[in-house]
C-alpha positions as MATLAB code, in Angstrom:
seq = 'MNGTSAEIGEIKAIACAAADHDAVDVALCLPATLIARAAMTVPGFAIGGQDVHAHASGPHTGNISAAMLLDAGATLTIVGHSERRQDQHETDADVRAKATAALAAGLDVILCVGESDEVRTSGDAIAHVSAQLDASLPEIAPSNPARLSIAYEPIWAIGTGKVASLTDIAEMHAALRDRLLSAYGYAGEKMRLLYGGSVKASNAPEIFALPNVDGALVGGASLTAADFVPIVRANP';
ca = [
      16.047   -4.486    5.983;
      15.000   -2.857    9.228;
      12.525   -3.852   11.898;
      11.635   -6.624   14.325;
       8.743   -7.107   16.718;
      10.350   -4.457   18.913;
       9.222   -1.848   16.375;
       5.513   -2.724   16.506;
       5.032    0.235   18.819;
       6.371    2.601   16.154;
       3.991    1.107   13.613;
       1.067    1.656   15.978;
       2.121    5.249   16.615;
       2.362    5.980   12.892;
      -1.013    4.373   12.191;
      -2.682    6.336   14.988;
      -1.224    9.614   13.731;
      -2.237    8.821   10.155;
      -5.835    8.418   11.288;
      -5.847   12.128   12.115;
      -4.905   12.953    8.508;
      -7.504   11.044    6.535;
      -6.955   13.215    3.435;
      -3.470   11.698    3.095;
      -2.926    8.069    2.080;
      -0.278    6.582    4.359;
       1.239    3.098    4.156;
       4.207    1.245    5.612;
       5.986   -1.334    3.462;
       7.564   -3.746    5.918;
       9.876   -6.750    5.937;
       7.859   -9.883    5.215;
       8.424  -11.103    8.785;
       6.409   -8.185   10.176;
       3.524   -7.925    7.718;
       1.078  -10.302    9.419;
       1.776   -8.966   12.924;
       1.441   -5.374   11.773;
      -1.776   -6.051    9.866;
      -3.310   -7.617   12.971;
      -2.058   -4.835   15.232;
      -3.315   -1.911   13.118;
      -6.357   -3.211   11.185;
      -7.485   -0.823    8.484;
      -4.064    0.766    8.109;
      -2.301    0.045    4.810;
       0.565   -2.425    5.180;
       2.673   -3.412    2.182;
       5.546   -5.625    1.105;
       8.937   -4.435   -0.096;
       9.020   -6.823   -3.056;
       6.979   -9.564   -4.720;
       7.766  -12.455   -7.042;
       6.353  -12.547  -10.554;
       5.164  -16.160  -10.227;
       2.202  -17.256   -8.154;
       4.012  -20.256   -6.657;
       6.720  -22.802   -7.392;
      10.408  -23.511   -6.776;
      11.490  -19.984   -5.870;
      13.048  -20.464   -2.451;
      13.132  -17.376   -0.266;
      10.734  -15.362   -2.426;
       7.185  -14.292   -1.647;
       4.224  -14.265   -4.016;
       1.400  -11.762   -4.326;
      -1.015  -14.310   -2.857;
       1.264  -14.753    0.158;
       1.426  -11.007    0.723;
      -2.348  -10.740    0.530;
      -2.733  -13.697    2.882;
      -0.445  -11.989    5.400;
      -2.578   -8.843    5.304;
      -0.711   -6.653    2.809;
      -2.641   -4.455    0.397;
       0.263   -3.146   -1.688;
       3.870   -3.793   -2.613;
       6.937   -1.972   -3.877;
       8.578   -3.226   -7.075;
      11.804   -2.143   -8.740;
      13.308   -0.354   -5.745;
      16.789    0.949   -6.578;
      18.389   -1.420   -4.070;
      16.647   -4.398   -5.665;
      17.740   -3.289   -9.121;
      21.334   -2.816   -7.944;
      21.858   -5.571   -5.387;
      19.663   -8.274   -6.952;
      20.352   -7.161  -10.546;
      16.653   -6.856  -11.383;
      15.954   -5.773  -14.944;
      13.133   -3.624  -16.257;
      11.547   -6.813  -17.578;
      11.681   -8.338  -14.087;
      10.029   -5.260  -12.620;
       7.322   -5.242  -15.289;
       6.527   -8.908  -14.595;
       6.305   -8.257  -10.858;
       4.087   -5.204  -11.284;
       1.806   -7.091  -13.647;
       1.492  -10.063  -11.277;
       0.877   -7.903   -8.221;
      -1.862   -5.840   -9.855;
      -3.524   -8.946  -11.271;
      -3.592  -10.514   -7.804;
      -5.191   -7.451   -6.228;
      -2.223   -5.634   -4.714;
      -1.623   -1.944   -5.317;
       1.847   -1.198   -6.660;
       4.544    1.415   -6.077;
       6.917    1.109   -9.040;
      10.353    2.693   -8.575;
      12.628    4.234  -11.183;
      15.757    6.357  -10.905;
      19.250    7.088  -12.153;
      22.807    6.722  -10.883;
      25.311    9.514  -10.373;
      27.055    8.475  -13.582;
      23.862    8.865  -15.608;
      22.997   12.175  -13.941;
      26.469   13.557  -14.618;
      26.297   12.487  -18.271;
      23.220   14.641  -18.804;
      21.059   11.673  -19.837;
      18.997   11.408  -16.649;
      15.581   12.244  -18.099;
      15.998   10.038  -21.164;
      17.343    7.177  -19.036;
      14.607    7.251  -16.408;
      11.865    7.758  -19.005;
      13.051    4.668  -20.883;
      13.284    2.754  -17.614;
       9.685    3.634  -16.810;
       8.447    2.681  -20.287;
      10.087   -0.749  -19.964;
       8.920   -1.335  -16.379;
       5.241   -0.389  -16.611;
       2.815   -3.297  -16.208;
       1.492   -4.929  -19.334;
      -2.092   -3.918  -18.573;
      -3.108   -0.632  -16.959;
      -5.074   -1.054  -13.718;
      -8.777   -0.265  -14.021;
      -8.331    2.174  -11.122;
      -5.335    4.454  -11.813;
      -4.850    5.021   -8.081;
      -3.644    1.429   -7.770;
      -0.365    2.230   -9.544;
       2.057    4.839   -8.214;
       5.457    5.709   -9.650;
       8.291    6.617   -7.292;
      11.274    8.559   -8.607;
      14.474    7.763   -6.709;
      17.548    9.815   -7.638;
      20.001    7.140   -6.511;
      22.846    9.651   -6.502;
      21.069   11.713   -3.831;
      20.368    8.887   -1.372;
      22.875    8.631    1.470;
      25.576   10.441   -0.522;
      25.338   13.943    0.867;
      24.260   15.201   -2.555;
      20.854   16.826   -2.818;
      18.404   16.853   -5.719;
      17.359   20.433   -6.407;
      13.719   21.389   -6.706;
      14.386   21.982  -10.401;
      15.799   18.441  -10.772;
      12.717   16.985   -9.121;
      10.228   19.090  -11.090;
      11.870   18.330  -14.445;
      11.960   14.586  -13.828;
       8.397   14.399  -12.530;
       7.142   16.368  -15.543;
       8.900   13.924  -17.861;
       7.461   10.928  -16.020;
       3.959   12.394  -16.191;
       4.379   12.734  -19.944;
       5.380    9.066  -20.172;
       2.328    7.999  -18.151;
       0.048   10.081  -20.360;
       1.640    8.519  -23.431;
       1.206    5.009  -22.043;
      -2.248    5.279  -20.466;
      -3.899    8.430  -21.769;
      -6.092   10.305  -19.291;
      -5.578    7.593  -16.659;
      -1.913    8.590  -16.549;
      -2.917   11.955  -15.127;
      -4.517   10.190  -12.143;
      -1.536    7.997  -11.248;
       0.494    9.293   -8.345;
       4.098   10.340   -8.743;
       6.104   10.030   -5.539;
       9.509   11.506   -4.813;
      11.953    9.220   -3.016;
      15.240   10.989   -2.369;
      16.046   11.494    1.335;
      12.693   13.088    2.160;
      12.449   14.448    5.695;
      10.304   16.890    7.630;
      12.545   19.854    6.807;
      12.341   19.484    3.020;
       8.945   17.808    2.584;
       6.790   20.974    2.331;
       8.733   22.478   -0.576;
       8.904   19.120   -2.366;
       5.166   18.533   -1.996;
       4.493   22.012   -3.387;
       6.042   21.084   -6.745;
       3.793   20.228   -9.710;
       3.426   16.498  -10.393;
       4.662   15.552   -6.918;
       1.772   13.706   -5.296;
       3.601   12.287   -2.285;
       6.791   10.653   -1.111;
       8.466    7.283   -0.853;
      10.202    7.717    2.497;
      13.239    5.682    3.511;
      15.125    6.138    6.776;
      12.722    8.749    8.104;
       9.917    6.159    8.115;
      11.550    4.076   10.853;
      10.172    6.147   13.715;
       6.931    8.028   14.253;
       8.906   11.064   15.421;
      10.554   11.391   12.009;
       7.760   10.114    9.774;
       4.607   11.752   11.129;
       5.832   15.330   10.430;
       6.231   14.306    6.766;
       2.629   13.085    6.739;
       1.539   16.402    8.215;
       3.452   18.283    5.523;
       1.420   16.726    2.705;
      -1.314   19.271    1.872;
];
């Protein structure tokens, strides 16, 4: 929940810098109030939503449908972000319904999974997140695997001062790749796995060098071009 029209300049700066790195797919998932303005300001640059409703229309006050996101100029959306799961009490079934609706409507999807500090401490992190992914995956695999990305968010390492080790990240991403292969076969190898735990310019290169890490879901560091563009540059 960051950003007003005053930040359009940052969006333009990020889009311009991304154009110099055409081997890297870059997108900004914005508050719904900024999507249309951003899409008009930086045509051709990928703009996404931060959430989507599972229904196409109806009495769902305050929500936004896939068709509305597309109409505003979005090409993708996040579903199942840890803050949505925690603050809005979204279940795996809710996330699956949203992912299914978004893909069917033509939006690409970044589907988030992750564990709390309590789960990590218990030693059940991999089993927990693997089960969460299984229950959240869309009902039908997209015909183009690149349209579905999975973002791993270690909730315990976001804004807590705790840091996920490279071993933590590698182990979880390997487990998630196995789940995607089990669910989708060869197509699961082509789906991107993103890491989303306090990524910044200083730690991005070593994270991107890990197997099964295909990119990042960036939080606070995406708010300014000065912080975000170095992360883009770090992606080989």
